[in-house]
N, C-alpha and C positions, 0 to 999 in steps of 0.2 A: 424305109428311111436309111440313107447312107450313114456310114460311120462318122463322116465329117458333120453331117446334119445333127446326128445324135450328140456328138461332142460339143456342138455349138448351142444345144438346147439349154434353157435356163436351169432345168433340173440337173442335167449332167455337169454344168458349170458349177453349181452349188456343191454337188457331190465331190467333184474334183478338188475344189477349194478346201473342203472339209478334210479330205484325205491328206492333202498337202499340209494343212495346219497340224495334223496329228503325226506327220512324218518328221523324224529328227532333221535338224538343220545341216548336219554333216556327219561323216563317218567314213570308215575304210571300205567295207564290203556290204553291198545290198543285193538281195535276190528278189526279182519280180516274177512271181508265179502266175502263169497265164498271161504272158506278155503280149500276145497277139502281134499287133503292128508296132509295138514299142513305145506307145504314147507315154505310159508312166515310167518306163525304163529311161527314157530321155529326160523326164522331169527328175528322176532319181539321180541321174548322172550329173545334174547341177549341184547335188548335195554329197555325193559319195565318190571316193577315189576309183572304185570299181563297182560295176553293176553287172549282174548275171541275169539275162533274160531267158526264162524257161517257158516252153510251151510244147504242146503235143506235136506241132509242126514247127520246125526251127524258124525262129523269127529272123527277119532280114532287117537289121538295124545297123546303120553305118554311123558309128560314134567311137572315138578312140578309147573311151572308158567302159563301153558296153560289150560284153561277151555273150554270144547267142548259143543256146543249147536246145536241142530237141530232146524231150524226155517227159516222163510221167511223174507227177508229184507224189505218187504212191511209192515210187522207187527212185529217189533222187540220187544221182551219182556224185554227191558232194560229201566232204568230210563232216563229222560231227562239229557243231559249234563254229562253222566256218563264217557265217554271215552275222555282222553286227545287227542287221535289220532285214527282216523278211516281210515283203509286201504281197498280200494275197487279197485282191478285191475282185468281186464279180466272178468268182471261181467256185467256191464251195457249194453254192446252191445248185451247181450243175454236176457235181460228182455223184456217181451212183451210191446209194446209201450203203451198199456192201463194202465200198472202199473208203468211205468218209473218215472213219476213225484212223485208218492207216495213213491217209494223207495228212491228217492233223498231227499224228505222231511224227511223221517225217518233217513237217514244218518245225515242230518243237526240237527235233534232233539237230537240224542244221542251223538253228538260230542260237546266237550267243547272248544277245541282249534284248532286242525288241522285235515284236511281231505286230503287224497291223493287218487286221482282218476286216474286210468290207463285205457285208452280206445284207440282203433284204431283211427287214425286221418284222417278225410275226406275219409273214406273207401267207395269205391263203392261196396255196398252190393249186387249188381246185378251180380258181377263176380262170376263164379263158381256155379251158380244156377243149380239145377237139377230138374227133374220132377219125382215125386214119382210114381212108377209103380202101386201101390195099389190104391191110391186115385186120382191120376192125378194132384195134386196140386204142385206148385213150392216150393222147399226147399231153404231156404236161405243158403248162403255159410257159412261154419264153425259154423252154428247156430246163426250167427249175424243178428239181426233184426233192429238194430239202427246204425246210423252213427253220428259222432261227430266232431265239430269244436269248436273254442273258444266261439262263440256266443251261441251255443246250450248248452254248459256246464254252461255258465253264466245264461242262462234262467232257467235251471234245478236247479241250486243252488243259488237262488235269495238272500238268507240270508248270503251268503259267498262272500268274496273278493278273487279273484284269485291272489295268491302270486307269483307263478312261473309256467311257461310253459316249458316243455322239450319234445324234439322229438328224437326218437331213430329209426334208420333204415329207409329204403325207399323202395318203390315198384313201379313197372311200370304197375301193374294190372289195366286195364280199360276195359270198354265195349264200 
């Protein structure tokens, strides 16, 4: 499935609408972690004076209010409390467990007001595992190596207070 098909799917449309509902209506500086093609960076540019799009590969986004950076969320090159709003959706489930706490600390460090985290909820990451024919190791489904619930998020973001929880979609996938 292409990225366009994925974004046009009902499930993704619902997830996007919910994330935007939870996003502040305006502000000065926003950070989009895991910006990829800039889809959410551009949506944030409608609400913030400046948006920084960060990804492992430098995003290519052409918008006067969006600055693109190549970088690792575990070592962000930004000042403490720089961003009014930090947006991190569909990222933390992919971070190696050994770096996850560090990434969350970095998110807390650069945020001055609000953080929006979007992750799969109580996902059974054993579903869909495959075995690599080359090395014989198990591959996690969809590249997800972490599972989250309210307690895990609270433990990872100890300096933050959870303001709102929101759930979109449901699945029956289990092992």
